[in-house]
DRENPA-355600 format. One record per residue (C-alpha): x, y, z; residue in three letters; residue number from 0. Coordinates in nm, 2 decimals. Example, Ala and Ser with C-alpha at 12.3 -4.5 7.8 and 13.67 -1.06 7.14 Angstrom:
<rs>
[[1.23; -0.45; 0.78]; ala; 0]
[[1.37; -0.11; 0.71]; ser; 1]
</rs>
This chain:
<rs>
[[9.20; 3.21; -0.79]; met; 0]
[[9.27; 2.82; -0.83]; ser; 1]
[[9.60; 2.76; -1.02]; gln; 2]
[[9.67; 2.62; -1.32]; ala; 3]
[[9.68; 2.21; -1.29]; leu; 4]
[[10.03; 2.25; -1.48]; tyr; 5]
[[10.23; 2.51; -1.27]; arg; 6]
[[10.03; 2.31; -0.95]; lys; 7]
[[10.21; 1.98; -1.05]; trp; 8]
[[10.51; 2.17; -1.17]; arg; 9]
[[10.82; 1.87; -1.08]; pro; 10]
[[11.02; 1.96; -0.81]; arg; 11]
[[11.28; 1.68; -0.81]; leu; 12]
[[11.45; 1.49; -1.09]; trp; 13]
[[11.24; 1.16; -1.07]; asp; 14]
[[10.95; 1.35; -1.13]; gln; 15]
[[11.04; 1.51; -1.48]; val; 16]
[[10.88; 1.27; -1.73]; val; 17]
[[10.98; 1.08; -2.07]; gly; 18]
[[11.31; 1.29; -2.05]; gln; 19]
[[11.57; 1.02; -1.88]; asp; 20]
[[11.83; 1.09; -2.13]; his; 21]
[[11.86; 1.40; -2.04]; val; 22]
[[11.81; 1.42; -1.64]; val; 23]
[[12.06; 1.15; -1.62]; gln; 24]
[[12.33; 1.39; -1.80]; thr; 25]
[[12.27; 1.64; -1.54]; leu; 26]
[[12.23; 1.46; -1.29]; gln; 27]
[[12.57; 1.30; -1.35]; asn; 28]
[[12.69; 1.62; -1.40]; ala; 29]
[[12.62; 1.72; -1.04]; ile; 30]
[[12.75; 1.43; -0.85]; arg; 31]
[[13.05; 1.48; -1.03]; ser; 32]
[[13.04; 1.86; -0.95]; glu; 33]
[[13.12; 1.92; -1.38]; arg; 34]
[[12.85; 2.19; -1.43]; val; 35]
[[12.91; 2.38; -1.77]; gly; 36]
[[12.88; 2.75; -1.76]; his; 37]
[[12.61; 2.75; -2.07]; ala; 38]
[[12.34; 2.48; -2.14]; tyr; 39]
[[12.07; 2.48; -2.49]; leu; 40]
[[11.82; 2.28; -2.43]; phe; 41]
[[11.57; 2.23; -2.75]; ala; 42]
[[11.25; 2.03; -2.82]; gly; 43]
[[10.90; 2.11; -2.90]; pro; 44]
[[10.67; 2.29; -2.63]; arg; 45]
[[10.57; 2.14; -2.32]; gly; 46]
[[10.84; 1.88; -2.33]; thr; 47]
[[11.01; 2.03; -1.97]; gly; 48]
[[11.27; 2.25; -2.09]; lys; 49]
[[11.20; 2.52; -1.86]; thr; 50]
[[11.10; 2.29; -1.57]; thr; 51]
[[11.46; 2.08; -1.63]; thr; 52]
[[11.62; 2.44; -1.61]; ala; 53]
[[11.50; 2.53; -1.26]; arg; 54]
[[11.55; 2.20; -1.15]; leu; 55]
[[11.93; 2.23; -1.26]; leu; 56]
[[11.92; 2.57; -1.10]; ala; 57]
[[11.79; 2.46; -0.81]; lys; 58]
[[12.05; 2.16; -0.79]; ala; 59]
[[12.37; 2.42; -0.82]; val; 60]
[[12.23; 2.65; -0.55]; asn; 61]
[[12.06; 2.37; -0.30]; cys; 62]
[[12.26; 2.33; 0.07]; leu; 63]
[[12.20; 1.94; 0.10]; ala; 64]
[[12.56; 1.82; 0.18]; glu; 65]
[[12.58; 1.51; -0.05]; ser; 66]
[[12.59; 1.63; -0.44]; pro; 67]
[[12.38; 1.28; -0.51]; ala; 68]
[[12.09; 1.45; -0.27]; glu; 69]
[[12.05; 1.78; -0.53]; arg; 70]
[[11.77; 1.93; -0.56]; pro; 71]
[[11.65; 1.84; -0.20]; cys; 72]
[[11.31; 1.99; -0.20]; asp; 73]
[[11.40; 2.07; 0.14]; arg; 74]
[[11.64; 2.37; 0.21]; cys; 75]
[[11.59; 2.72; 0.20]; glu; 76]
[[11.74; 2.79; -0.13]; his; 77]
[[11.49; 2.49; -0.29]; cys; 78]
[[11.15; 2.64; -0.13]; gln; 79]
[[11.28; 2.99; -0.28]; ala; 80]
[[11.30; 2.88; -0.61]; val; 81]
[[10.97; 2.70; -0.58]; asn; 82]
[[10.79; 3.01; -0.49]; asn; 83]
[[10.96; 3.21; -0.70]; gly; 84]
[[11.17; 3.42; -0.49]; arg; 85]
[[11.52; 3.35; -0.52]; phe; 86]
[[11.72; 3.62; -0.64]; leu; 87]
[[11.98; 3.44; -0.82]; asp; 88]
[[11.76; 3.26; -1.06]; leu; 89]
[[11.68; 3.53; -1.35]; ile; 90]
[[11.43; 3.42; -1.62]; glu; 91]
[[11.43; 3.64; -1.95]; ile; 92]
[[11.20; 3.61; -2.21]; asp; 93]
[[11.33; 3.66; -2.50]; ala; 94]
[[11.00; 3.66; -2.73]; ala; 95]
[[11.01; 4.06; -2.53]; ser; 96]
[[11.33; 4.12; -2.49]; asn; 97]
[[11.52; 4.10; -2.81]; thr; 98]
[[11.69; 4.39; -2.90]; ser; 99]
[[12.09; 4.46; -2.86]; val; 100]
[[12.02; 4.69; -2.56]; asp; 101]
[[11.83; 4.41; -2.36]; asp; 102]
[[12.11; 4.15; -2.35]; val; 103]
[[12.39; 4.47; -2.30]; arg; 104]
[[12.18; 4.49; -2.02]; asp; 105]
[[12.25; 4.12; -1.90]; leu; 106]
[[12.61; 4.20; -1.94]; arg; 107]
[[12.64; 4.45; -1.72]; asp; 108]
[[12.47; 4.33; -1.45]; lys; 109]
[[12.62; 3.96; -1.45]; ile; 110]
[[12.92; 4.05; -1.30]; asn; 111]
[[12.74; 4.13; -0.96]; phe; 112]
[[12.82; 3.82; -0.71]; ala; 113]
[[12.52; 3.64; -0.60]; pro; 114]
[[12.29; 3.77; -0.37]; thr; 115]
[[12.18; 3.41; -0.17]; gln; 116]
[[12.34; 3.11; -0.37]; gly; 117]
[[12.64; 3.04; -0.51]; lys; 118]
[[12.55; 3.07; -0.89]; tyr; 119]
[[12.31; 3.32; -1.07]; lys; 120]
[[12.14; 3.12; -1.34]; val; 121]
[[12.00; 3.30; -1.64]; tyr; 122]
[[11.74; 3.10; -1.81]; ile; 123]
[[11.66; 3.27; -2.14]; ile; 124]
[[11.33; 3.12; -2.29]; asp; 125]
[[11.28; 3.12; -2.65]; glu; 126]
[[11.60; 3.18; -2.73]; val; 127]
[[11.56; 3.19; -3.12]; his; 128]
[[11.34; 3.50; -3.07]; met; 129]
[[11.67; 3.72; -3.02]; leu; 130]
[[11.78; 3.92; -3.29]; ser; 131]
[[12.09; 3.93; -3.47]; thr; 132]
[[12.28; 4.22; -3.31]; ala; 133]
[[12.19; 4.06; -2.98]; ala; 134]
[[12.32; 3.70; -2.99]; phe; 135]
[[12.65; 3.88; -3.13]; asn; 136]
[[12.62; 4.08; -2.77]; ala; 137]
[[12.55; 3.78; -2.58]; leu; 138]
[[12.90; 3.57; -2.79]; leu; 139]
[[13.17; 3.68; -2.55]; lys; 140]
[[12.98; 3.63; -2.21]; thr; 141]
[[12.83; 3.32; -2.32]; leu; 142]
[[13.15; 3.21; -2.39]; glu; 143]
[[13.37; 3.31; -2.10]; glu; 144]
[[13.06; 3.45; -1.83]; pro; 145]
[[13.23; 3.52; -1.46]; pro; 146]
[[13.25; 3.21; -1.27]; pro; 147]
[[12.95; 3.26; -1.07]; his; 148]
[[12.75; 3.25; -1.41]; ala; 149]
[[12.54; 3.00; -1.56]; ile; 150]
[[12.33; 3.01; -1.88]; phe; 151]
[[12.04; 2.79; -1.98]; ile; 152]
[[11.95; 2.89; -2.32]; leu; 153]
[[11.59; 2.71; -2.44]; ala; 154]
[[11.41; 2.74; -2.76]; thr; 155]
[[11.16; 2.52; -3.00]; thr; 156]
[[11.31; 2.59; -3.29]; glu; 157]
[[11.68; 2.51; -3.28]; ile; 158]
[[11.75; 2.61; -3.69]; his; 159]
[[11.71; 2.96; -3.63]; lys; 160]
[[11.99; 2.97; -3.32]; ile; 161]
[[12.35; 3.07; -3.47]; pro; 162]
[[12.64; 2.84; -3.54]; ala; 163]
[[12.82; 3.06; -3.29]; thr; 164]
[[12.59; 3.00; -3.00]; val; 165]
[[12.55; 2.63; -3.06]; leu; 166]
[[12.92; 2.59; -3.02]; ser; 167]
[[12.96; 2.76; -2.69]; arg; 168]
[[12.68; 2.57; -2.52]; cys; 169]
[[12.63; 2.22; -2.40]; gln; 170]
[[12.35; 2.07; -2.62]; arg; 171]
[[12.02; 1.86; -2.47]; his; 172]
[[11.75; 1.73; -2.76]; glu; 173]
[[11.39; 1.72; -2.54]; phe; 174]
[[11.20; 1.45; -2.70]; arg; 175]
[[10.81; 1.43; -2.78]; arg; 176]
[[10.66; 1.19; -2.45]; ile; 177]
[[10.47; 0.90; -2.59]; pro; 178]
[[10.13; 0.86; -2.52]; val; 179]
[[10.13; 0.57; -2.27]; lys; 180]
[[10.38; 0.77; -2.05]; leu; 181]
[[10.17; 1.09; -2.07]; ile; 182]
[[9.83; 0.85; -1.98]; val; 183]
[[10.02; 0.74; -1.64]; gln; 184]
[[10.12; 1.07; -1.55]; his; 185]
[[9.71; 1.20; -1.60]; leu; 186]
[[9.63; 0.89; -1.41]; gln; 187]
[[9.85; 0.99; -1.10]; arg; 188]
[[9.73; 1.34; -1.14]; leu; 189]
[[9.36; 1.26; -1.15]; cys; 190]
[[9.43; 1.05; -0.84]; gln; 191]
[[9.56; 1.38; -0.66]; gln; 192]
[[9.28; 1.60; -0.82]; glu; 193]
[[8.95; 1.36; -0.69]; lys; 194]
[[8.90; 1.34; -1.11]; val; 195]
[[8.67; 1.08; -1.22]; asp; 196]
[[8.83; 1.01; -1.59]; val; 197]
[[8.81; 0.71; -1.75]; asp; 198]
[[9.11; 0.51; -1.95]; glu; 199]
[[8.98; 0.58; -2.25]; glu; 200]
[[8.93; 0.94; -2.26]; thr; 201]
[[9.27; 1.01; -2.09]; leu; 202]
[[9.43; 0.84; -2.41]; thr; 203]
[[9.22; 1.08; -2.60]; leu; 204]
[[9.35; 1.40; -2.44]; ile; 205]
[[9.73; 1.25; -2.48]; ala; 206]
[[9.69; 1.17; -2.81]; arg; 207]
[[9.55; 1.52; -2.90]; gln; 208]
[[9.85; 1.65; -2.71]; ala; 209]
[[10.06; 1.52; -2.95]; thr; 210]
[[10.36; 1.49; -2.72]; gly; 211]
[[10.38; 1.79; -2.50]; ser; 212]
[[10.26; 1.69; -2.15]; leu; 213]
[[10.20; 2.03; -2.08]; arg; 214]
[[9.93; 2.04; -2.35]; asp; 215]
[[9.77; 1.73; -2.19]; ala; 216]
[[9.76; 1.86; -1.90]; ile; 217]
[[9.60; 2.19; -1.95]; ser; 218]
[[9.31; 1.98; -2.17]; leu; 219]
[[9.31; 1.75; -1.88]; leu; 220]
[[9.21; 2.10; -1.63]; asp; 221]
[[8.98; 2.22; -1.87]; gln; 222]
[[8.76; 1.88; -1.90]; leu; 223]
[[8.80; 1.86; -1.52]; ala; 224]
[[8.62; 2.21; -1.43]; ser; 225]
[[8.30; 2.06; -1.53]; thr; 226]
[[8.33; 1.90; -1.19]; gly; 227]
[[8.17; 1.59; -1.26]; gly; 228]
[[8.28; 1.25; -1.46]; pro; 229]
[[8.49; 1.31; -1.72]; val; 230]
[[8.32; 1.07; -2.01]; arg; 231]
[[8.48; 0.98; -2.38]; leu; 232]
[[8.13; 1.18; -2.56]; ala; 233]
[[8.20; 1.50; -2.34]; asp; 234]
[[8.58; 1.51; -2.43]; ala; 235]
[[8.48; 1.43; -2.80]; gln; 236]
[[8.22; 1.72; -2.78]; gln; 237]
[[8.47; 2.00; -2.62]; val; 238]
[[8.79; 1.90; -2.78]; leu; 239]
[[8.59; 1.91; -3.13]; gly; 240]
[[8.74; 1.53; -3.22]; thr; 241]
[[8.51; 1.32; -3.45]; ala; 242]
[[8.42; 0.95; -3.33]; ala; 243]
[[8.59; 0.68; -3.42]; gly; 244]
[[8.31; 0.52; -3.64]; gln; 245]
[[8.33; 0.83; -3.88]; ser; 246]
[[8.66; 0.75; -3.96]; val; 247]
[[8.60; 0.43; -4.02]; ile; 248]
[[8.27; 0.47; -4.27]; glu; 249]
[[8.52; 0.70; -4.41]; leu; 250]
[[8.77; 0.48; -4.50]; val; 251]
[[8.49; 0.18; -4.57]; glu; 252]
[[8.34; 0.44; -4.85]; ala; 253]
[[8.71; 0.48; -5.01]; leu; 254]
[[8.76; 0.13; -5.02]; leu; 255]
[[8.45; 0.09; -5.21]; glu; 256]
[[8.45; 0.43; -5.40]; arg; 257]
[[8.10; 0.53; -5.26]; asp; 258]
[[8.14; 0.90; -5.32]; ala; 259]
[[7.77; 0.93; -5.19]; ala; 260]
[[7.86; 0.72; -4.85]; arg; 261]
[[8.17; 0.92; -4.81]; gly; 262]
[[8.04; 1.29; -4.84]; leu; 263]
[[7.76; 1.20; -4.62]; thr; 264]
[[7.99; 1.08; -4.35]; thr; 265]
[[8.22; 1.37; -4.37]; ile; 266]
[[7.91; 1.63; -4.29]; his; 267]
[[7.78; 1.44; -4.05]; ala; 268]
[[8.11; 1.42; -3.85]; ala; 269]
[[8.09; 1.81; -3.88]; leu; 270]
[[7.74; 1.86; -3.87]; asp; 271]
[[7.79; 1.70; -3.51]; ser; 272]
[[8.04; 1.97; -3.40]; gly; 273]
[[8.37; 1.78; -3.52]; ser; 274]
[[8.65; 2.03; -3.58]; asp; 275]
[[8.73; 1.98; -3.95]; pro; 276]
[[9.12; 1.98; -3.96]; arg; 277]
[[9.11; 1.78; -3.69]; gln; 278]
[[8.85; 1.52; -3.87]; phe; 279]
[[9.18; 1.53; -4.14]; ala; 280]
[[9.42; 1.48; -3.85]; arg; 281]
[[9.21; 1.16; -3.72]; gln; 282]
[[9.19; 1.02; -4.13]; val; 283]
[[9.56; 1.06; -4.15]; val; 284]
[[9.62; 0.89; -3.78]; asp; 285]
[[9.40; 0.60; -3.91]; tyr; 286]
[[9.57; 0.53; -4.26]; cys; 287]
[[9.90; 0.59; -4.12]; arg; 288]
[[9.77; 0.26; -3.85]; asn; 289]
[[9.67; 0.07; -4.19]; leu; 290]
[[10.01; 0.17; -4.37]; leu; 291]
[[10.18; 0.03; -4.06]; leu; 292]
[[9.99; -0.28; -4.08]; val; 293]
[[10.05; -0.30; -4.45]; arg; 294]
[[10.41; -0.26; -4.38]; leu; 295]
[[10.42; -0.55; -4.15]; gly; 296]
[[10.44; -0.34; -3.82]; asn; 297]
[[10.11; -0.40; -3.68]; gly; 298]
[[10.31; -0.40; -3.32]; asp; 299]
[[10.34; -0.04; -3.35]; met; 300]
[[9.98; 0.04; -3.31]; ile; 301]
[[9.84; 0.13; -2.95]; asp; 302]
[[9.48; 0.01; -3.00]; ala; 303]
[[9.28; -0.23; -2.83]; thr; 304]
[[9.23; -0.62; -3.02]; pro; 305]
[[8.92; -0.54; -3.18]; glu; 306]
[[9.03; -0.20; -3.37]; gln; 307]
[[9.40; -0.39; -3.45]; gln; 308]
[[9.12; -0.65; -3.63]; ser; 309]
[[8.93; -0.39; -3.80]; gln; 310]
[[9.26; -0.21; -3.93]; met; 311]
[[9.39; -0.57; -4.06]; ala; 312]
[[9.09; -0.61; -4.24]; lys; 313]
[[9.12; -0.21; -4.38]; his; 314]
[[9.47; -0.26; -4.46]; ala; 315]
[[9.47; -0.56; -4.68]; his; 316]
[[9.20; -0.39; -4.91]; gly; 317]
[[9.45; -0.09; -4.99]; phe; 318]
[[9.75; -0.14; -5.21]; ala; 319]
[[10.04; 0.11; -5.01]; val; 320]
[[10.07; 0.41; -5.26]; pro; 321]
[[9.72; 0.44; -5.23]; ala; 322]
[[9.74; 0.44; -4.86]; leu; 323]
[[10.03; 0.70; -4.95]; leu; 324]
[[9.86; 0.92; -5.15]; glu; 325]
[[9.53; 0.91; -4.87]; ala; 326]
[[9.78; 1.01; -4.68]; ile; 327]
[[9.90; 1.30; -4.84]; gln; 328]
[[9.57; 1.42; -4.94]; ala; 329]
[[9.43; 1.41; -4.60]; phe; 330]
[[9.71; 1.59; -4.45]; asn; 331]
[[9.68; 1.89; -4.69]; ser; 332]
[[9.33; 1.92; -4.61]; ala; 333]
[[9.42; 1.92; -4.22]; ala; 334]
[[9.73; 2.21; -4.30]; ser; 335]
[[9.49; 2.41; -4.57]; asp; 336]
[[9.34; 2.70; -4.39]; gln; 337]
[[9.25; 2.89; -4.76]; arg; 338]
[[8.88; 2.76; -4.75]; ser; 339]
[[8.80; 2.88; -4.40]; ala; 340]
[[8.51; 3.02; -4.55]; trp; 341]
[[8.37; 2.67; -4.66]; gln; 342]
[[8.50; 2.46; -4.40]; pro; 343]
[[8.40; 2.09; -4.56]; ala; 344]
[[8.57; 2.20; -4.89]; leu; 345]
[[8.93; 2.07; -4.82]; pro; 346]
[[8.79; 1.74; -4.70]; leu; 347]
[[8.56; 1.70; -5.01]; glu; 348]
[[8.86; 1.76; -5.26]; met; 349]
[[9.04; 1.50; -5.06]; ala; 350]
[[8.81; 1.29; -5.08]; phe; 351]
[[8.72; 1.32; -5.45]; ala; 352]
[[9.07; 1.31; -5.57]; gln; 353]
[[9.08; 0.97; -5.43]; leu; 354]
[[8.83; 0.81; -5.59]; ile; 355]
[[8.85; 0.97; -5.93]; thr; 356]
[[8.97; 0.75; -6.20]; glu; 357]
[[9.25; 0.90; -6.36]; arg; 358]
[[9.23; 0.89; -6.73]; pro; 359]
[[9.48; 0.68; -6.96]; ala; 360]
[[9.79; 0.90; -7.05]; pro; 361]
[[9.78; 0.96; -7.46]; ser; 362]
[[10.08; 0.83; -7.67]; glu; 363]
[[10.35; 1.11; -7.61]; his; 364]
[[10.26; 1.14; -7.24]; glu; 365]
[[10.32; 0.76; -7.23]; ala; 366]
[[10.67; 0.86; -7.39]; ala; 367]
[[10.76; 1.10; -7.14]; arg; 368]
[[11.04; 0.96; -6.96]; val; 369]
[[11.05; 0.87; -6.57]; gly; 370]
[[10.62; 0.77; -6.59]; glu; 371]
[[10.50; 0.40; -6.64]; pro; 372]
[[10.35; 0.30; -6.93]; val; 373]
[[10.02; 0.16; -6.81]; thr; 374]
[[9.85; -0.11; -7.03]; ser; 375]
[[9.57; 0.10; -7.12]; ser; 376]
[[9.78; 0.32; -7.24]; ala; 377]
[[9.99; 0.06; -7.44]; val; 378]
[[9.61; -0.05; -7.57]; arg; 379]
[[9.55; 0.30; -7.73]; ser; 380]
[[9.90; 0.28; -7.88]; val; 381]
[[9.85; -0.02; -8.04]; gln; 382]
[[9.55; 0.05; -8.14]; ala; 383]
[[9.67; 0.38; -8.34]; glu; 384]
[[9.91; 0.12; -8.53]; lys; 385]
[[9.68; -0.06; -8.81]; pro; 386]
[[9.53; 0.29; -8.86]; gln; 387]
[[9.91; 0.47; -8.93]; lys; 388]
[[10.00; 0.14; -9.14]; ala; 389]
[[9.70; 0.19; -9.34]; ala; 390]
[[9.74; 0.53; -9.40]; ala; 391]
[[10.13; 0.48; -9.54]; ser; 392]
[[9.95; 0.24; -9.81]; arg; 393]
[[9.67; 0.46; -9.90]; gly; 394]
[[9.37; 0.29; -9.74]; glu; 395]
[[9.12; 0.46; -9.60]; glu; 396]
[[8.97; 0.41; -9.18]; thr; 397]
[[8.68; 0.39; -9.07]; pro; 398]
[[8.61; 0.70; -8.84]; lys; 399]
[[8.32; 0.71; -8.58]; ser; 400]
[[8.29; 1.10; -8.45]; gly; 401]
[[8.63; 1.19; -8.50]; gly; 402]
[[8.75; 0.89; -8.32]; gln; 403]
[[9.00; 0.61; -8.40]; pro; 404]
[[8.80; 0.29; -8.52]; ala; 405]
[[8.75; 0.01; -8.25]; ala; 406]
[[9.01; -0.24; -8.30]; val; 407]
[[8.88; -0.61; -8.13]; pro; 408]
[[8.93; -0.71; -7.81]; gln; 409]
[[9.07; -1.06; -7.91]; ser; 410]
[[9.33; -0.85; -8.12]; ser; 411]
[[9.47; -0.65; -7.82]; leu; 412]
[[9.48; -0.88; -7.58]; glu; 413]
[[9.56; -1.23; -7.68]; gln; 414]
[[9.58; -1.52; -7.41]; pro; 415]
[[9.96; -1.60; -7.38]; ala; 416]
[[9.90; -1.95; -7.49]; ala; 417]
[[9.77; -1.83; -7.83]; thr; 418]
[[10.06; -1.58; -7.84]; gln; 419]
[[10.26; -1.64; -8.17]; pro; 420]
[[10.66; -1.74; -8.13]; ser; 421]
[[10.83; -1.44; -8.06]; gly; 422]
[[10.55; -1.22; -7.93]; gln; 423]
[[10.51; -1.10; -7.57]; ser; 424]
[[10.25; -0.88; -7.43]; thr; 425]
[[10.32; -0.52; -7.34]; ala; 426]
[[10.36; -0.57; -6.91]; glu; 427]
[[10.66; -0.85; -7.00]; glu; 428]
[[10.99; -0.77; -7.18]; pro; 429]
[[11.08; -0.96; -7.52]; leu; 430]
[[11.31; -1.20; -7.40]; asp; 431]
[[11.41; -1.34; -7.78]; gln; 432]
[[11.27; -1.11; -8.05]; pro; 433]
[[11.28; -1.22; -8.39]; glu; 434]
[[11.50; -0.97; -8.52]; asn; 435]
[[11.83; -0.92; -8.28]; pro; 436]
[[11.93; -0.61; -8.42]; thr; 437]
[[11.62; -0.39; -8.42]; ala; 438]
[[11.38; -0.29; -8.20]; val; 439]
[[11.06; -0.07; -8.23]; asp; 440]
[[10.97; 0.21; -7.99]; leu; 441]
[[10.70; 0.05; -7.82]; gln; 442]
[[10.92; -0.20; -7.70]; thr; 443]
[[11.13; 0.06; -7.55]; ile; 444]
[[10.88; 0.22; -7.38]; leu; 445]
[[10.74; -0.07; -7.24]; asp; 446]
[[11.05; -0.17; -7.05]; asn; 447]
[[11.17; 0.15; -7.01]; trp; 448]
[[11.17; 0.16; -6.60]; gln; 449]
[[11.35; -0.21; -6.63]; lys; 450]
[[11.62; -0.09; -6.82]; ile; 451]
[[11.68; 0.22; -6.60]; arg; 452]
[[11.65; -0.02; -6.30]; gln; 453]
[[11.93; -0.21; -6.50]; arg; 454]
[[12.14; 0.13; -6.52]; val; 455]
[[12.06; 0.24; -6.17]; lys; 456]
[[12.25; -0.06; -6.03]; thr; 457]
[[12.60; 0.02; -6.27]; gln; 458]
[[12.62; 0.42; -6.25]; ser; 459]
[[12.33; 0.66; -6.05]; ser; 460]
[[12.43; 0.97; -6.24]; pro; 461]
[[12.35; 0.77; -6.58]; val; 462]
[[12.03; 0.72; -6.45]; asp; 463]
[[11.98; 1.08; -6.31]; gly; 464]
[[12.04; 1.16; -6.70]; leu; 465]
[[11.78; 0.92; -6.83]; leu; 466]
[[11.54; 1.03; -6.64]; asn; 467]
[[11.60; 1.43; -6.77]; ser; 468]
[[11.50; 1.31; -7.15]; cys; 469]
[[11.27; 1.55; -7.27]; lys; 470]
[[11.20; 1.28; -7.55]; ser; 471]
[[11.25; 0.87; -7.70]; ile; 472]
[[11.25; 0.81; -8.07]; thr; 473]
[[11.39; 0.53; -8.28]; val; 474]
[[11.47; 0.66; -8.65]; arg; 475]
[[11.61; 0.40; -8.88]; asn; 476]
[[11.72; 0.15; -8.57]; gly; 477]
[[11.88; 0.43; -8.39]; val; 478]
[[11.72; 0.52; -8.04]; leu; 479]
[[11.75; 0.86; -8.04]; gln; 480]
[[11.77; 1.03; -7.65]; leu; 481]
[[11.59; 1.43; -7.65]; gly; 482]
[[11.78; 1.61; -7.42]; phe; 483]
[[11.63; 1.96; -7.30]; gly; 484]
[[12.00; 2.14; -7.35]; ser; 485]
[[12.31; 2.10; -7.49]; glu; 486]
[[12.49; 2.07; -7.16]; val; 487]
[[12.28; 1.75; -7.06]; leu; 488]
[[12.34; 1.61; -7.38]; lys; 489]
[[12.77; 1.66; -7.36]; thr; 490]
[[12.70; 1.49; -6.99]; met; 491]
[[12.51; 1.20; -7.11]; met; 492]
[[12.81; 1.17; -7.43]; glu; 493]
[[13.10; 1.12; -7.19]; lys; 494]
[[13.24; 0.83; -7.09]; gly; 495]
[[13.10; 0.53; -7.07]; asn; 496]
[[12.77; 0.65; -7.04]; asn; 497]
[[12.64; 0.50; -7.36]; leu; 498]
[[12.79; 0.19; -7.31]; lys; 499]
[[12.64; 0.14; -6.99]; ile; 500]
[[12.31; 0.23; -7.12]; thr; 501]
[[12.34; 0.01; -7.42]; arg; 502]
[[12.46; -0.29; -7.22]; lys; 503]
[[12.09; -0.23; -6.97]; ala; 504]
[[11.89; -0.26; -7.33]; ile; 505]
[[12.06; -0.57; -7.42]; arg; 506]
[[12.05; -0.74; -7.10]; asp; 507]
[[11.67; -0.66; -7.08]; val; 508]
[[11.55; -0.65; -7.44]; leu; 509]
[[11.84; -0.87; -7.58]; gly; 510]
[[11.89; -0.69; -7.88]; val; 511]
[[12.17; -0.40; -7.96]; glu; 512]
[[12.07; -0.09; -8.01]; val; 513]
[[12.30; 0.21; -8.16]; glu; 514]
[[12.24; 0.51; -7.92]; ile; 515]
[[12.21; 0.88; -8.02]; ala; 516]
[[12.15; 1.20; -7.79]; cys; 517]
[[11.96; 1.50; -7.95]; ile; 518]
[[11.85; 1.80; -7.81]; val; 519]
[[11.49; 1.86; -7.85]; val; 520]
[[11.40; 2.22; -7.67]; gln; 521]
[[11.17; 2.42; -7.80]; gly; 522]
[[10.99; 2.76; -7.73]; lys; 523]
[[10.77; 2.56; -7.53]; gly; 524]
[[11.01; 2.43; -7.29]; gly; 525]
[[10.93; 2.05; -7.32]; gln; 526]
[[10.92; 1.89; -7.67]; leu; 527]
[[10.81; 1.56; -7.71]; gln; 528]
[[10.91; 1.44; -8.13]; met; 529]
[[10.69; 1.17; -8.33]; asp; 530]
[[10.88; 0.85; -8.45]; ala; 531]
[[10.82; 0.97; -8.80]; asp; 532]
[[11.04; 1.31; -8.77]; ile; 533]
[[11.36; 1.34; -8.84]; glu; 534]
[[11.61; 1.51; -8.58]; ala; 535]
[[11.80; 1.69; -8.81]; asp; 536]
[[11.55; 1.75; -9.06]; gly; 537]
[[11.34; 2.07; -9.19]; met; 538]
[[11.03; 1.99; -8.96]; val; 539]
[[11.24; 1.91; -8.66]; ser; 540]
[[11.41; 2.25; -8.67]; thr; 541]
[[11.11; 2.47; -8.73]; ala; 542]
[[10.97; 2.28; -8.36]; leu; 543]
[[11.28; 2.40; -8.22]; arg; 544]
[[11.26; 2.73; -8.33]; leu; 545]
[[10.90; 2.74; -8.17]; gly; 546]
[[10.71; 2.61; -8.45]; gly; 547]
[[10.40; 2.42; -8.42]; lys; 548]
[[10.21; 2.13; -8.64]; ile; 549]
[[9.83; 2.15; -8.69]; val; 550]
[[9.69; 1.84; -8.78]; his; 551]
[[9.40; 1.94; -9.06]; lys; 552]
[[9.10; 1.68; -9.13]; glu; 553]
</rs>
């Protein structure tokens, strides 16, 4: 039986460790100065060298070389015994299968025996986070004050599960994910030693697939090299289940063009060719992330050919930053969705459909919800309803068509800036100098609410947080009424200078002085949006708070 490549080429000297120079340098200095600690904790992702470094440390403290700077020498009897797995004073324990308190008590009883071969007994406890709480408690005293001849090295991939009492007794070293460039360089040296014909493009794919784990990368190379012939990119994609880059590019272009048919065809073509759905989603996320980096001016962080960078730059300028963020979130959810295993393409299809589907414009009440921007389409909807409300108040009839409000001429909704009357502004811009400096309408407040909150936030973040928790915004008799879901929030808003700060922000943005009143608008359904023509302290509002509903009759 042949030996796996990651075991065959395990580092035996400090300079053979890849990508963990910050840890290696610290441990080497400790060996040279003969100031080795009694307990270490190695934490980091899988396959980054934690157990390998622990074995190197065990070799170094027991090496027979005269100069501490040369340890481990990998030539003496003790070093060779560690390499061959027959060094009696190196005890490796798998905490995943030895989790009980009895296992730790057995270890504690045996630790007092003197070393058999070397100077130190070294205990490497792998996946230490799997120990039970009782086992950790049994280990604490020994971990804090072990015998002079004992050294503990704990290794874990989930450091957040280690009790703080254990962390405080160890020297902690964080292992990092290994960059793609270093993995490719190491794989190239390994291929030369093993006489494996693999091109650089294939090695880059393997390194990216490994996501920072050198052991995973070597295992993937071992799997591909088992065919005995040259390993090319197409072979690697077929074995690893990754989609060709062209499929990802076509999907992104379909997303830019909002071409549903082309996008779904691309998804199914990629899956029919053998690509794994979740891996395909990850590749789309990776590509969209690269587009985001280009869009934010960090294109030099992308490891790609000049042709690929040119293609990414072209795509990046076709997306807005929020659209890229939404695409990354949608396909990242598809990559982690395991509920649709019976229909593998469904998460991808849903993510794509979600991104190209136009969202309906918010209603008047939805637009009044604090914390949500008011779109121009929502403003036009509100403006279209105003003439009907005015006509109804005069007792006039408004024309109806299929139960919908009568259409308002486009010219009356969107006037060019040059033809607008003095003192009137568009829905997107604040009123700098309104005609009546002492009055303001609800729509103007809503149109500029985000700007008001931004001004408030510069003065007081807590006040901005309270404004964000508003349930409703209404204007009654010239008074701006802020509705809160509880009496506690209402009282907090009325404390101190909170209202004064809000009034000043409104004056700075709109140029008007507005009185502000806080009310409680919590109804049976939790969230209540009151119309401007309902008195906050009247009978109708009281009925609404008690769970009543307004029924509109035709």
